[in-house]
KOLSE-414438 format. One record per residue (C-alpha): residue number from 1; x negated, y, z. Coordinates in Angstrom, 3 decimals, padded with zeros to 6 digits, m for minus. Example, Ala and Ser with C-alpha at 12.3 -4.5 7.8 and 13.67 -1.06 7.14 Angstrom:
2
R  mivo         u         v         w
R     1  m012.300  m004.500   007.800
R     2  m013.670  m001.060   007.140
END
This chain:
316
R  mivo         u         v         w
R     1  m140.292   095.882   100.419
R     2  m138.671   092.707   098.576
R     3  m138.368   092.470   094.557
R     4  m135.940   090.301   092.483
R     5  m132.364   091.095   093.802
R     6  m132.654   094.669   093.557
R     7  m132.346   094.841   089.940
R     8  m128.680   094.404   089.986
R     9  m127.947   097.176   092.000
R    10  m131.135   099.421   090.754
R    11  m133.892   100.881   093.230
R    12  m130.996   104.142   093.629
R    13  m127.397   104.565   094.216
R    14  m124.909   106.914   094.874
R    15  m122.176   106.424   098.231
R    16  m118.730   108.165   097.999
R    17  m115.710   108.362   100.031
R    18  m114.872   111.582   097.622
R    19  m112.838   109.966   094.600
R    20  m110.195   109.011   097.054
R    21  m108.790   112.937   096.685
R    22  m109.198   113.167   093.067
R    23  m107.153   112.272   090.124
R    24  m107.861   108.879   088.314
R    25  m108.709   110.392   085.277
R    26  m111.336   112.752   087.040
R    27  m112.733   109.582   088.943
R    28  m113.683   107.271   085.525
R    29  m115.360   110.285   083.779
R    30  m117.581   110.974   086.980
R    31  m117.994   106.992   087.251
R    32  m119.329   107.362   083.256
R    33  m121.408   110.229   084.199
R    34  m123.098   108.535   087.083
R    35  m124.021   105.949   085.258
R    36  m125.409   108.166   082.234
R    37  m127.564   109.974   084.775
R    38  m129.350   106.420   085.383
R    39  m128.206   105.614   089.041
R    40  m127.799   101.344   089.520
R    41  m124.677   101.357   091.595
R    42  m121.786   103.336   092.855
R    43  m120.610   102.619   095.833
R    44  m117.281   103.870   097.847
R    45  m115.802   103.793   101.052
R    46  m112.477   102.456   101.892
R    47  m109.686   104.193   104.535
R    48  m106.277   105.126   103.242
R    49  m106.630   106.522   100.001
R    50  m106.947   103.922   096.928
R    51  m106.946   100.003   097.937
R    52  m110.728   098.746   097.375
R    53  m109.831   096.569   094.882
R    54  m107.289   099.265   092.668
R    55  m110.648   101.656   093.141
R    56  m113.499   098.626   091.906
R    57  m110.882   098.278   088.676
R    58  m110.956   101.857   087.912
R    59  m114.899   102.133   088.231
R    60  m115.542   099.051   086.776
R    61  m113.398   100.322   083.300
R    62  m115.068   103.411   082.709
R    63  m118.517   102.081   083.261
R    64  m120.492   098.810   081.025
R    65  m123.428   098.778   083.077
R    66  m123.087   100.120   086.650
R    67  m123.122   097.889   089.255
R    68  m119.705   098.753   091.319
R    69  m120.367   098.154   095.105
R    70  m117.104   098.300   098.147
R    71  m118.582   099.936   100.934
R    72  m116.655   098.526   102.688
R    73  m113.569   096.993   101.826
R    74  m111.513   096.759   105.399
R    75  m110.991   093.054   106.319
R    76  m108.314   094.502   108.561
R    77  m106.503   095.575   105.505
R    78  m105.879   092.452   103.826
R    79  m105.645   088.057   104.405
R    80  m109.442   086.422   103.250
R    81  m107.329   084.089   100.126
R    82  m105.928   087.773   099.054
R    83  m109.336   089.066   098.867
R    84  m111.276   086.128   097.443
R    85  m108.621   086.153   094.881
R    86  m109.444   089.913   093.836
R    87  m113.015   089.677   093.699
R    88  m112.469   086.323   091.103
R    89  m110.647   088.767   089.073
R    90  m113.079   091.797   089.628
R    91  m115.810   089.382   088.920
R    92  m114.033   087.459   085.842
R    93  m113.545   091.383   083.750
R    94  m117.047   092.548   084.333
R    95  m119.612   089.690   085.221
R    96  m122.018   090.373   087.508
R    97  m121.364   094.070   088.400
R    98  m118.851   093.942   091.123
R    99  m120.320   093.487   094.136
R   100  m118.272   092.632   097.460
R   101  m118.656   094.526   100.514
R   102  m117.244   093.449   103.574
R   103  m116.568   095.096   106.752
R   104  m114.262   096.606   109.518
R   105  m114.109   098.087   112.866
R   106  m113.181   094.930   115.729
R   107  m113.795   095.222   119.246
R   108  m112.603   092.712   121.542
R   109  m108.519   094.017   123.170
R   110  m108.806   097.160   121.765
R   111  m106.947   099.199   118.908
R   112  m108.828   101.019   116.029
R   113  m106.856   103.871   114.751
R   114  m108.219   105.489   111.468
R   115  m106.584   109.013   110.963
R   116  m104.110   107.696   113.956
R   117  m103.214   104.767   112.020
R   118  m103.288   101.578   114.607
R   119  m105.425   098.910   113.308
R   120  m105.581   096.169   115.121
R   121  m107.937   093.604   115.878
R   122  m108.161   089.714   116.496
R   123  m111.666   088.592   117.978
R   124  m115.201   090.044   118.407
R   125  m116.720   091.462   115.182
R   126  m119.215   088.339   114.736
R   127  m117.108   085.725   115.161
R   128  m114.026   087.466   113.459
R   129  m116.434   088.255   110.384
R   130  m117.830   084.645   110.341
R   131  m114.319   083.201   110.284
R   132  m113.025   085.572   107.327
R   133  m116.207   084.118   105.043
R   134  m115.169   080.704   106.114
R   135  m111.693   081.243   105.064
R   136  m112.223   083.279   101.772
R   137  m114.229   080.486   100.784
R   138  m111.985   077.362   101.558
R   139  m108.836   079.387   099.858
R   140  m107.970   077.677   096.597
R   141  m108.883   078.787   093.246
R   142  m105.999   078.486   090.266
R   143  m107.565   080.119   087.947
R   144  m110.708   080.792   085.888
R   145  m114.129   080.848   088.329
R   146  m116.437   083.712   087.175
R   147  m119.688   082.887   086.994
R   148  m122.033   083.900   088.265
R   149  m119.883   084.500   091.246
R   150  m119.507   087.879   092.614
R   151  m121.827   088.861   095.639
R   152  m121.544   089.630   098.942
R   153  m122.448   091.865   101.101
R   154  m121.927   092.629   104.933
R   155  m121.381   095.805   106.711
R   156  m124.205   095.306   109.257
R   157  m126.106   096.982   111.809
R   158  m126.430   094.907   114.925
R   159  m128.647   091.934   115.239
R   160  m126.359   089.432   114.906
R   161  m124.272   090.795   112.010
R   162  m127.665   091.351   110.557
R   163  m128.268   088.029   111.159
R   164  m124.595   086.659   109.412
R   165  m125.132   088.706   106.660
R   166  m128.320   087.158   105.939
R   167  m127.515   083.260   106.280
R   168  m123.899   083.685   104.577
R   169  m123.564   086.458   102.237
R   170  m126.461   087.985   099.577
R   171  m127.124   090.843   102.338
R   172  m126.165   093.827   104.470
R   173  m125.059   096.883   103.731
R   174  m126.161   099.709   106.346
R   175  m124.681   102.931   107.135
R   176  m125.694   106.026   109.006
R   177  m128.457   104.073   110.279
R   178  m132.278   106.095   110.116
R   179  m135.326   104.325   108.462
R   180  m136.446   102.757   111.866
R   181  m133.562   100.493   111.291
R   182  m134.207   099.431   107.787
R   183  m137.806   098.539   108.948
R   184  m135.837   096.386   111.960
R   185  m133.544   094.894   109.864
R   186  m135.708   093.993   107.421
R   187  m137.361   092.017   110.371
R   188  m134.405   090.173   111.000
R   189  m133.209   089.252   107.766
R   190  m136.065   088.136   106.583
R   191  m137.626   089.147   102.879
R   192  m135.144   087.059   100.670
R   193  m131.854   088.819   101.268
R   194  m130.657   092.298   099.875
R   195  m130.895   095.289   102.408
R   196  m128.726   098.184   100.716
R   197  m129.003   101.247   102.396
R   198  m126.941   104.624   102.661
R   199  m128.699   108.004   103.376
R   200  m127.026   110.776   103.644
R   201  m128.240   113.921   101.974
R   202  m127.375   117.524   101.445
R   203  m128.987   119.330   098.247
R   204  m129.626   123.107   099.844
R   205  m133.128   124.616   099.675
R   206  m131.197   127.055   102.507
R   207  m132.347   124.844   105.553
R   208  m130.344   126.708   108.000
R   209  m127.347   126.147   106.194
R   210  m128.078   122.538   104.652
R   211  m128.600   121.490   108.824
R   212  m125.297   122.677   110.036
R   213  m123.741   120.520   107.194
R   214  m125.721   117.747   108.195
R   215  m125.163   118.408   111.889
R   216  m121.544   118.044   111.574
R   217  m121.631   114.545   109.571
R   218  m123.543   113.683   112.891
R   219  m121.120   114.784   115.272
R   220  m118.122   113.354   113.328
R   221  m119.198   109.619   113.539
R   222  m120.868   109.991   117.510
R   223  m117.042   111.554   118.437
R   224  m115.045   108.536   116.121
R   225  m117.047   105.679   115.571
R   226  m118.489   103.644   118.875
R   227  m120.449   101.033   116.740
R   228  m122.817   103.809   115.372
R   229  m123.470   105.839   118.975
R   230  m124.126   102.174   120.224
R   231  m126.884   101.323   117.710
R   232  m128.788   104.773   117.542
R   233  m128.586   104.032   121.618
R   234  m130.363   100.470   120.315
R   235  m133.128   102.721   118.349
R   236  m134.122   104.538   121.187
R   237  m131.741   107.825   121.519
R   238  m130.052   108.561   124.791
R   239  m127.827   110.871   126.058
R   240  m130.430   113.658   125.478
R   241  m129.627   113.132   121.985
R   242  m125.648   112.269   121.850
R   243  m123.987   114.064   124.784
R   244  m122.602   117.499   123.846
R   245  m123.579   117.287   120.083
R   246  m125.966   115.663   118.247
R   247  m129.981   116.671   118.274
R   248  m132.153   118.200   116.245
R   249  m134.289   114.297   116.068
R   250  m131.003   112.469   115.579
R   251  m129.709   114.857   112.809
R   252  m132.526   114.562   111.106
R   253  m133.270   110.938   111.407
R   254  m129.523   110.683   110.017
R   255  m129.086   112.750   107.384
R   256  m132.315   113.939   104.690
R   257  m131.535   117.509   103.871
R   258  m133.845   120.011   101.849
R   259  m134.798   120.670   098.158
R   260  m134.888   117.113   095.858
R   261  m138.740   116.639   096.983
R   262  m137.431   115.873   100.824
R   263  m134.870   113.434   099.762
R   264  m136.956   111.375   097.144
R   265  m139.866   111.135   100.128
R   266  m136.522   109.697   102.325
R   267  m135.318   107.055   099.687
R   268  m139.270   106.202   099.367
R   269  m139.577   105.702   103.085
R   270  m136.755   103.295   102.897
R   271  m137.940   101.060   100.037
R   272  m141.572   100.684   101.778
R   273  m139.731   099.880   105.382
R   274  m137.742   096.994   103.411
R   275  m134.503   098.172   101.525
R   276  m133.955   096.959   098.081
R   277  m131.785   099.528   097.250
R   278  m130.609   102.814   098.470
R   279  m127.735   105.012   097.992
R   280  m127.238   108.421   098.397
R   281  m123.876   109.709   099.894
R   282  m124.206   113.833   099.087
R   283  m122.689   116.117   101.837
R   284  m121.521   119.282   100.885
R   285  m120.035   122.418   103.231
R   286  m116.787   122.205   101.198
R   287  m115.090   118.959   101.423
R   288  m112.460   118.780   098.118
R   289  m114.785   117.812   095.406
R   290  m117.075   115.742   093.816
R   291  m120.726   116.929   094.155
R   292  m121.047   115.680   090.598
R   293  m124.094   118.926   090.020
R   294  m125.985   117.354   093.383
R   295  m125.848   114.005   091.485
R   296  m127.093   115.593   088.593
R   297  m130.227   117.396   090.236
R   298  m131.167   114.747   091.990
R   299  m130.827   112.384   089.500
R   300  m134.670   113.151   087.578
R   301  m136.393   113.014   091.547
R   302  m134.744   110.150   092.340
R   303  m133.883   107.467   089.931
R   304  m136.745   105.686   088.694
R   305  m137.297   105.535   084.581
R   306  m138.101   102.979   082.102
R   307  m141.161   102.006   081.285
R   308  m141.955   101.143   077.824
R   309  m141.775   097.675   077.397
R   310  m138.860   097.051   080.095
R   311  m135.733   095.464   078.889
R   312  m132.434   097.552   078.853
R   313  m129.949   096.006   081.288
R   314  m127.229   093.639   080.711
R   315  m123.829   095.193   079.680
R   316  m120.793   093.563   079.685
END
């Protein structure tokens, strides 16, 4: 585990897709509570709900200390010059708190669909991302330049994208990946790059019910995200774990389920394997709504408590 960079994210954060379906006022109220619970960062996805920049603005405006991170902003949705300008604006308004996670599903000569909507590709993933970063860096700026500059992370799973993340950005944001992948990612990226790991969790004492939720989550990604299947195969999972539904072994590797102690141990395992930061995605049987009660229950178990003499985090 590396030290230093994680101070800007904290050790543990929250990851959610659930904000897209909620009214803006409730989103802001929930973000404020997450901050008060002591989580270091709030991550949100992007599909066809709110635009990633608008969502970031809602969350940053409702908080004072919390890091707000896109996980991820899809590069297929906007040109590099637009992303660069938006990141500068958010970085200027909330210095040091906005983290731009970049990614997107790009496979050569295919059309990826999100909710049935075609998102065309341009080139292979690493080639496209490198060119996107270069175009962002080359974009002219005719307004204030924030200090510090907003941090960038790449959605990364494979060795080449992890290497690019370490070479060209602050680090990597991994998703749907077990502890073994965290250890491999740290080896590939070296000791200095930030590694922010998403971890899906189900907080439920009924293990059969919890496993049902976890299995549905894993099955959904295996059916719709070929890059996720490719990654678990790289880690040694085979047809017996994937075809016909995920095996218990695969589900247990991807999702931590049970009580708060089970989840706390999984967070600790990621940190020991080399993660700087772990962001928890709480899964529930009811897809609608926000898992606010679970966020509250988890906080005492996973959020580090301030020690005597610790300096308070900088506010904006």
